[in-house]
C-alpha positions in Angstrom: 153.3 82.6 32.9 150.1 79.9 33.0 152.3 77.4 35.5 152.8 80.2 38.3 148.6 81.1 37.8 148.2 76.9 38.4 151.1 77.6 41.7 148.7 80.7 43.0 145.7 78.9 42.3 146.6 76.0 44.3 147.9 77.5 47.1 144.5 79.8 47.7 142.6 76.7 47.2 145.4 75.1 50.3 144.1 77.9 52.1 140.9 78.1 51.6 141.8 74.4 52.9 143.3 75.1 56.2 140.9 77.8 57.4 138.1 75.6 57.2 139.6 72.3 58.8 141.2 74.9 61.8 137.2 76.7 61.9 135.7 73.0 61.9 138.8 72.1 64.6 137.4 75.0 66.5 133.4 74.1 66.8 133.5 70.3 66.5 132.3 70.8 70.3 129.3 72.7 69.8 128.9 70.7 67.1 128.7 67.6 68.9 126.3 68.8 71.9 123.9 69.6 68.3 124.3 73.3 68.2 126.3 75.9 66.2 127.3 78.3 68.2 130.8 78.3 69.5 130.7 76.8 73.1 132.3 79.3 76.1 136.2 77.1 75.9 136.4 77.3 71.8 135.3 81.5 72.3 138.0 81.7 74.6 139.5 80.0 72.4 139.1 82.7 69.9 139.9 85.4 72.2 136.2 86.5 71.6 135.8 86.4 75.5 138.1 86.6 78.0 138.9 83.8 80.3 137.3 83.3 84.3 138.0 81.9 86.5 136.3 78.9 87.8 132.9 79.8 89.7 133.5 79.5 93.8 132.5 76.7 95.8 129.0 77.3 96.9 128.4 78.4 100.6 127.2 76.0 103.4 122.9 75.2 102.8 120.9 74.3 105.5 117.8 72.3 103.5 114.8 73.8 105.1 111.1 71.6 105.2 108.1 74.3 105.0 105.3 72.3 106.6 101.7 73.1 106.4 99.3 72.4 108.8 95.1 73.3 109.4 94.2 73.3 112.6 90.2 73.2 113.7 87.7 75.7 114.4 85.2 78.3 113.0 87.3 79.6 110.6 89.8 76.3 110.4 92.8 78.1 109.9 95.6 76.4 107.1 99.3 77.4 108.1 103.2 77.0 107.0 105.5 76.3 109.6 109.8 76.5 109.2 111.8 75.1 111.6 115.1 76.1 112.7 117.9 73.2 112.5 121.7 73.3 113.3 124.6 73.1 109.7 123.3 68.9 110.7 119.9 69.4 109.4 119.2 68.7 112.7 116.3 70.2 114.6 116.9 73.3 117.5 115.6 75.2 120.2 114.3 78.7 118.9 116.0 81.6 119.2 112.1 83.1 118.7 109.0 82.7 117.3 107.4 85.1 114.4 104.1 84.6 113.7 103.6 86.1 109.6 100.3 87.3 108.6 100.0 88.8 105.1 98.3 91.5 102.9 95.2 91.8 101.2 96.6 90.2 97.1 98.9 87.6 99.3 98.9 84.7 101.2 101.3 82.4 103.3 102.4 81.1 100.3 103.8 84.2 99.9 106.5 84.3 102.2 107.3 80.7 101.9 107.8 82.1 97.5 109.7 85.2 99.4 112.2 82.7 100.7 111.2 84.1 104.2 110.7 81.3 105.8 113.5 79.4 105.2 115.9 82.4 105.4 114.5 83.2 109.3 114.2 79.0 110.0 118.2 79.2 109.1 118.7 81.6 111.4 117.4 80.2 114.1 114.4 80.9 114.2 110.7 78.9 114.2 108.7 80.7 111.8 104.4 80.0 110.9 102.9 82.2 108.0 99.3 82.1 108.3 96.4 82.5 105.7 93.8 84.8 107.4 90.1 83.8 106.7 88.7 84.4 103.4 92.4 83.8 101.9 94.3 80.7 101.0 93.5 78.2 102.3 91.9 79.3 105.4 87.7 79.7 104.4 85.8 83.0 105.2 83.9 83.1 108.5 81.3 85.5 109.7 82.7 84.8 112.9 85.7 87.0 113.0 83.9 90.4 111.2 84.7 92.3 114.8 87.8 93.6 116.5 87.3 91.3 119.1 86.8 88.0 117.4 89.5 88.5 114.9 91.8 89.3 118.7 90.0 85.8 119.3 91.3 84.0 116.3 94.9 85.3 116.5 94.9 83.8 120.1 93.4 80.6 119.7 96.3 80.3 116.8 99.1 80.9 119.2 97.6 78.6 122.0 96.6 76.4 119.5 100.1 75.5 118.8 101.6 76.7 121.6 103.6 80.1 120.5 104.3 82.4 122.8 105.5 85.8 122.8 106.2 85.9 119.5 107.1 88.7 116.8 104.1 89.5 114.8 104.7 90.8 111.2 101.4 91.9 109.6 101.1 93.7 106.4 98.5 96.2 105.0 94.7 94.3 105.6 96.2 92.5 108.3 96.8 95.1 110.4 92.9 94.7 110.9 94.0 91.9 113.0 97.2 92.4 114.1 96.9 96.2 115.5 93.5 95.4 118.4 95.8 92.3 119.3 98.9 94.6 120.0 96.9 97.3 121.5 94.8 93.9 124.1 97.9 92.3 124.7 100.6 94.1 123.4 102.3 92.1 126.7 102.5 89.1 125.0 104.0 90.2 122.0 107.8 90.3 122.0 108.0 92.2 118.9 106.0 93.3 116.4 106.6 94.6 112.7 104.3 96.7 111.1 104.5 96.9 107.2 102.4 99.6 106.0 99.5 98.5 107.6 95.8 99.6 107.6 94.0 100.8 111.1 96.3 103.4 112.4 94.4 105.9 113.1 91.7 104.1 115.3 94.6 104.1 118.4 94.9 107.3 120.4 98.1 108.4 121.0 98.1 107.9 124.2 97.3 103.9 123.4 100.3 104.0 121.5 102.4 105.4 124.4 100.8 102.7 126.5 102.3 100.0 124.5 105.8 99.4 125.2 106.5 96.5 122.5 109.9 96.9 120.5 109.3 98.1 116.9 110.1 97.4 113.4 108.3 100.0 111.1 109.0 98.9 107.3 106.9 101.5 104.5 107.8 101.8 100.6 109.5 104.7 99.5 107.3 104.9 96.8 104.1 104.6 99.2 102.8 108.0 100.0 99.2 106.7 101.1 98.1 104.0 102.8 102.6 104.2 104.4 103.2 107.3 105.2 100.3 107.4 106.6 100.3 104.6 109.3 104.7 105.8 109.4 103.4 108.8 110.7 100.9 106.6 113.0 103.0 104.3 114.6 105.6 106.7 115.1 104.3 107.5 117.9 104.8 104.0 119.5 107.4 104.6 121.9 110.4 101.8 121.4 110.0 101.9 117.8 112.9 101.8 114.9 111.6 102.5 111.1 113.1 101.8 108.1 112.3 103.0 105.0 112.8 100.9 101.5 114.1 103.2 98.7 112.1 102.6 95.3 109.7 100.1 97.2 106.0 100.5 96.5 103.6 99.4 98.4 104.0 96.1 99.0 107.8 97.2 99.8 108.8 93.1 100.7 108.4 92.2 97.7 109.9 95.2 95.7 113.2 94.9 97.7 113.3 91.4 99.4 117.0 91.1 100.2 116.6 94.4 102.2 113.9 93.8 104.3 114.9 90.4 105.0 118.4 92.1 105.9 115.9 95.4 107.9 113.8 91.6 109.5 116.6 89.8 110.2 118.9 93.2 112.1 116.1 94.0 114.3 115.2 90.7 115.2 118.8 89.8 116.3 118.6 93.1 118.9 115.9 91.5 120.4 117.6 88.3 122.1 
């Protein structure tokens, strides 16, 4: 009886040693990496997770450089620019030129960080984002306190950089610049993309009807104040389309960047 207990104990000890050896073998890769958590390969061996196929190769991407500049004058104007290139990285003639303004809480850097400038350039468009006076790297100035002075500022910016017939994108506060410019120089714009801009109530129904610029009206579903108000006024433009971004607030392009970019590219493709 004592002999049988001896062999039984030996078998238990040998079993524990064998189990410890197996566990040590399985955990060894992660221990070498300085972590006691089993590696992905080990977890797959142990059946903790299903083996997944290797990830697909990354799509061909174009390396876009966003460069900066400053236009002298009163006030000096800081801007960011992304130029279109082909799949080999060579600069090409732009399909269209876009000028992007910004809202009260943002600057030209917003469009770089959101990926808008690179996206536009990789799709063949020249993109210019401007810091309006008093924002970002453009100093404030008393010379831009009237509608006409703000129109003149945009006109100076476009002429100095050789921008002809651009698409003008204007969110929120930048409507103080874009809408007076649209009224006076709509024939110089290839397209207009207002995103819940201020100032839409200052235009009469007849003035809206006189503007023939193709327009993409974008606003957020949850923007029941300025978004809804500007939408009601801007649909008086004779050549407009509307995109309402579901679940998005006032800065709808920040809440739904993918949907915003898709709508913008679709609109641009129809202008060519």
